[in-house]
C-alpha positions as CSV (number, residue, x, y, z in Angstrom):
1,X,9.6,-9.7,-8.5
2,X,11.2,-6.2,-8.3
3,X,9.7,-3.3,-10.2
4,X,11.0,0.3,-10.5
5,X,8.7,3.3,-10.8
6,X,9.6,6.9,-11.4
7,X,8.3,9.1,-8.5
8,X,5.3,11.5,-9.2
9,X,3.3,13.5,-6.7
10,X,0.6,10.9,-6.6
11,X,3.1,8.7,-4.6
12,X,3.8,11.5,-2.0
13,X,2.0,9.9,0.9
14,X,3.4,6.4,0.2
15,X,6.9,7.9,-0.1
16,X,6.7,9.8,3.1
17,X,5.3,6.8,5.1
18,X,8.1,4.6,3.8
19,X,10.8,7.1,4.8
20,X,9.5,7.2,8.3
21,X,9.8,3.4,8.7
22,X,13.0,2.8,6.6
23,X,16.2,1.7,8.3
24,X,18.1,4.7,7.0
25,X,15.4,7.2,6.3
26,X,15.2,10.7,7.9
27,X,13.3,13.9,7.5
28,X,15.6,15.3,4.8
29,X,14.1,12.7,2.4
30,X,10.4,13.7,3.1
31,X,8.9,15.3,0.1
32,X,8.1,18.6,1.9
33,X,11.9,19.0,2.6
34,X,13.1,17.8,-0.8
35,X,10.5,19.8,-2.8
36,X,11.1,23.2,-1.2
37,X,13.7,23.8,-3.9
38,X,11.9,21.8,-6.7
39,X,12.4,24.8,-9.0
40,X,16.2,24.4,-8.7
41,X,16.4,20.7,-9.8
42,X,14.6,18.3,-12.2
43,X,13.4,15.6,-9.9
44,X,14.1,12.0,-10.9
45,X,13.4,9.9,-7.9
46,X,12.4,6.3,-7.9
47,X,10.4,3.8,-5.9
48,X,11.3,0.1,-5.9
49,X,8.5,-2.3,-5.3
50,X,8.6,-6.0,-4.5
51,X,5.2,-7.7,-5.1
52,X,3.7,-4.2,-5.3
53,X,5.0,-3.2,-1.8
54,X,7.6,-0.4,-1.5
55,X,10.9,-1.9,-0.4
56,X,13.2,1.0,-1.3
57,X,13.2,4.6,-2.6
58,X,15.9,6.6,-4.3
59,X,15.8,10.4,-4.1
60,X,17.4,11.9,-7.2
61,X,17.6,14.6,-9.9
62,X,18.9,14.8,-13.4
63,X,21.2,17.4,-15.1
64,X,23.2,17.1,-18.3
65,X,22.7,13.4,-18.9
66,X,23.8,12.7,-15.3
67,X,21.6,11.3,-12.5
68,X,22.5,12.6,-8.9
69,X,21.4,11.3,-5.6
70,X,20.6,14.3,-4.9
71,X,22.3,17.6,-5.7
72,X,20.1,19.5,-3.3
73,X,21.0,17.3,-0.3
74,X,24.1,16.9,1.8
75,X,23.8,13.2,1.3
76,X,21.4,10.8,-0.4
77,X,21.3,7.3,-1.7
78,X,19.2,4.2,-1.5
79,X,16.7,4.1,1.4
80,X,15.6,0.6,2.2
81,X,13.3,-1.4,4.4
82,X,14.7,-4.0,6.9
83,X,14.0,-6.8,4.4
84,X,16.4,-5.6,1.7
85,X,19.4,-7.9,1.4
86,X,22.7,-7.6,-0.3
87,X,21.6,-9.6,-3.3
88,X,18.4,-7.5,-3.6
89,X,20.4,-4.3,-3.4
90,X,22.6,-5.4,-6.3
91,X,19.5,-6.2,-8.2
92,X,18.0,-2.8,-7.4
93,X,21.1,-1.0,-8.8
94,X,21.0,-3.1,-12.0
95,X,17.4,-2.2,-12.4
96,X,18.2,1.5,-11.8
97,X,21.0,1.5,-14.3
98,X,18.8,-0.1,-17.0
99,X,16.1,2.4,-16.3
100,X,18.5,5.4,-16.5
101,X,20.1,4.1,-19.7
102,X,16.6,4.1,-21.4
103,X,16.4,7.8,-20.6
104,X,19.8,8.6,-22.1
105,X,21.6,9.0,-18.7
106,X,25.4,8.5,-19.1
107,X,26.5,8.4,-15.4
108,X,25.4,8.3,-11.8
109,X,26.8,10.6,-9.1
110,X,26.0,8.9,-5.8
111,X,26.3,10.5,-2.3
112,X,26.0,7.8,0.3
113,X,24.3,8.2,3.6
114,X,26.9,8.2,6.4
115,X,26.6,5.3,8.8
116,X,25.9,7.6,11.8
117,X,22.5,8.4,10.2
118,X,21.4,4.8,9.9
119,X,18.8,3.4,12.3
120,X,20.0,-0.1,11.3
121,X,23.2,-0.6,9.2
122,X,22.5,-0.1,5.5
123,X,25.7,0.0,3.5
124,X,24.7,-2.7,1.0
125,X,24.6,0.2,-1.5
126,X,28.3,0.8,-1.3
127,X,29.0,-2.9,-1.8
128,X,26.7,-2.9,-4.9
129,X,28.5,0.1,-6.3
130,X,31.8,-1.7,-5.9
131,X,30.4,-4.8,-7.7
132,X,29.3,-2.5,-10.5
133,X,32.8,-0.9,-10.8
134,X,31.8,2.5,-9.4
135,X,34.7,4.8,-8.5
136,X,35.0,6.9,-5.3
137,X,35.3,10.6,-6.5
138,X,34.7,12.4,-3.3
139,X,35.5,12.0,0.4
140,X,34.4,14.9,2.6
141,X,35.5,14.9,6.2
142,X,33.2,15.7,9.1
143,X,33.9,16.0,12.8
144,X,31.7,13.9,15.1
145,X,31.3,13.3,18.9
146,X,30.0,10.0,20.3
147,X,28.4,11.2,23.6
148,X,29.1,8.0,25.5
149,X,32.8,8.3,24.7
150,X,33.7,11.9,24.1
151,X,36.9,13.9,24.4
152,X,37.4,16.9,26.7
153,X,37.3,20.4,25.1
154,X,40.7,21.8,24.3
155,X,42.2,24.5,26.5
156,X,41.5,27.2,23.9
157,X,37.8,26.3,23.8
158,X,37.5,26.1,27.6
159,X,39.1,29.6,27.8
160,X,36.5,30.8,25.4
161,X,33.7,29.5,27.6
162,X,35.1,31.3,30.6
163,X,35.4,34.5,28.6
164,X,31.8,34.3,27.6
165,X,30.6,33.7,31.2
166,X,32.6,36.7,32.4
167,X,31.1,38.8,29.5
168,X,27.6,37.8,30.6
169,X,26.8,36.1,27.3
170,X,23.3,34.4,27.4
171,X,22.5,31.4,25.2
172,X,19.1,30.1,24.4
173,X,16.8,28.7,21.7
174,X,15.5,31.4,19.3
175,X,13.3,31.9,16.4
176,X,15.1,35.1,15.3
177,X,16.4,33.7,12.0
178,X,16.6,37.2,10.3
179,X,19.2,38.5,12.8
180,X,21.2,35.3,12.6
181,X,21.1,35.3,8.8
182,X,22.6,38.8,8.8
183,X,25.6,37.6,10.8
184,X,25.9,34.4,8.7
185,X,25.6,36.2,5.3
186,X,28.1,38.8,6.3
187,X,30.6,36.2,7.4
188,X,30.3,34.1,4.3
189,X,30.5,37.0,2.0
190,X,33.6,38.6,3.5
191,X,35.4,35.3,4.2
192,X,34.5,33.2,1.1
193,X,32.5,35.5,-1.2
194,X,29.6,33.1,-1.0
195,X,26.1,32.8,0.4
196,X,24.4,30.2,2.7
197,X,22.9,27.2,0.8
198,X,19.5,28.3,2.1
199,X,18.1,31.8,1.8
200,X,16.4,33.3,4.8
201,X,13.0,32.6,3.3
202,X,13.9,29.0,2.7
203,X,15.2,28.2,6.2
204,X,12.2,29.9,7.7
205,X,9.9,27.8,5.5
206,X,11.7,24.6,6.4
207,X,11.7,25.5,10.1
208,X,7.9,26.0,9.9
209,X,7.5,22.6,8.2
210,X,9.9,20.8,10.5
211,X,9.9,22.7,13.9
212,X,11.1,19.6,15.8
213,X,13.9,18.8,13.4
214,X,15.3,22.3,12.7
215,X,16.2,24.6,15.6
216,X,18.2,27.8,16.1
217,X,20.3,28.5,19.2
218,X,21.8,31.9,19.7
219,X,24.2,33.8,22.0
220,X,23.4,37.3,23.1
221,X,25.1,40.1,25.0
222,X,23.0,42.8,26.5
223,X,20.0,41.6,24.3
224,X,22.0,41.8,21.1
225,X,22.7,38.6,19.1
226,X,26.4,37.9,18.6
227,X,26.3,34.4,17.3
228,X,24.2,31.3,16.6
229,X,24.0,27.7,15.4
230,X,21.3,26.0,13.3
231,X,20.8,22.3,14.2
232,X,19.2,19.5,12.3
233,X,17.9,16.6,14.4
234,X,18.3,13.4,12.4
235,X,17.2,10.2,14.1
236,X,19.7,9.6,16.9
237,X,22.1,12.4,15.8
238,X,22.3,16.1,15.7
239,X,23.9,17.7,12.7
240,X,25.2,21.3,12.7
241,X,23.9,23.0,9.6
242,X,25.2,26.5,10.2
243,X,27.6,28.2,12.6
244,X,28.4,31.9,12.7
245,X,29.4,34.7,15.1
246,X,30.0,38.4,14.6
247,X,33.2,40.1,15.7
248,X,31.9,40.6,19.3
249,X,30.9,37.0,19.4
250,X,34.3,35.8,18.3
251,X,36.1,38.0,20.9
252,X,33.9,36.7,23.7
253,X,34.0,33.0,22.7
254,X,30.2,33.0,22.3
255,X,30.2,29.9,20.1
256,X,32.3,28.0,22.7
257,X,29.7,28.7,25.3
258,X,26.9,27.7,22.9
259,X,28.5,24.4,22.0
260,X,29.3,23.6,25.6
261,X,25.6,24.1,26.5
262,X,24.4,22.0,23.5
263,X,26.9,19.1,23.8
264,X,27.4,18.8,27.6
265,X,24.0,19.8,28.9
266,X,21.0,20.3,26.6
267,X,21.5,17.4,24.3
268,X,23.9,15.2,26.1
269,X,21.3,12.4,25.9
270,X,21.4,12.3,22.0
271,X,24.1,9.7,21.0
272,X,25.8,11.5,18.1
273,X,26.8,15.2,17.6
274,X,27.9,15.9,14.0
275,X,29.6,19.3,13.4
276,X,29.3,18.8,9.6
277,X,32.0,18.7,6.9
278,X,35.0,21.0,6.8
279,X,36.1,20.2,3.3
280,X,35.2,21.5,-0.2
281,X,35.7,20.4,-3.8
282,X,34.6,16.8,-3.0
283,X,37.1,16.7,-0.1
284,X,40.2,17.8,-2.0
285,X,40.3,21.1,0.0
286,X,40.4,21.1,3.8
287,X,39.3,24.2,5.6
288,X,41.9,23.9,8.4
289,X,40.7,26.8,10.5
290,X,37.1,25.4,10.5
291,X,38.2,21.8,11.4
292,X,40.6,23.1,14.1
293,X,37.6,24.7,15.8
294,X,35.5,21.5,15.6
295,X,38.3,19.3,16.7
296,X,38.8,21.6,19.7
297,X,35.3,20.5,20.9
298,X,36.4,16.9,20.6
299,X,35.0,16.1,17.1
300,X,36.8,13.4,15.2
301,X,36.6,12.1,11.6
302,X,33.6,10.6,9.8
303,X,33.6,10.6,6.0
304,X,30.8,11.5,3.6
305,X,31.6,9.5,0.4
306,X,30.7,10.3,-3.2
307,X,30.8,7.7,-6.0
308,X,30.6,7.9,-9.8
309,X,29.1,5.0,-11.8
310,X,29.5,5.2,-15.6
311,X,26.7,3.7,-17.6
């Protein structure tokens, strides 16, 4: 018989062990990652047990009578063991809805985990949402490369690589987050009047907690950083978390050289390379300049879906 429990810190070890074995779990759902910004969100995560054994977990938070899965994550959703079937998934969602209604929650905003981040297919949640009359309210577009069937870089990107080589640009892994964050913050402020999702202190903390999953690669000319890329390593995929170059880096095509090294050399053995989303406002606004760059490297569309379920 299924039972739903609200997460508390006493379940931390069991939660983390389950995430490591789940068919669609990854390090973003480990409590050390989720809880680094615990002061920003009211956690409301759940464990689902079958005969007292964890079969699924749901990362989430609450705000203004709404349950989110999860506002602090790019994507979230139901994380399940290999044993969870379609019927059981529908039952889990009904249990969740009943539990949320008891707490006065009026609706659910659900960000599903893209299929490229599943170890084993796990889209029963989307079917369950359909059965319960959920509505798709967001569809962000990301650009992805499948390494075993990838497209050639565009002529513009190839010219950028050659320009970087002629300019003696050097690319390598780095731990100099402060210098990269200066470039990143300056670009975001002047282009979009915004800030990175993570502060410098937060990304350094996360890198210290997950050094194998979060890495920075930079481009330098004459020992001076001119661009960089922060990567997240998620199961059989790499996700680009941040991209930025200063004016010198843009003129020299430094990011072109960096991506060439990462995609065609350093990590060509990792099956999926995800450049991340290029849309805003739940997908209604497309950043055409950003996606033009990513498509020039051969990235093609994968969607990150968002659903609303009224209770």
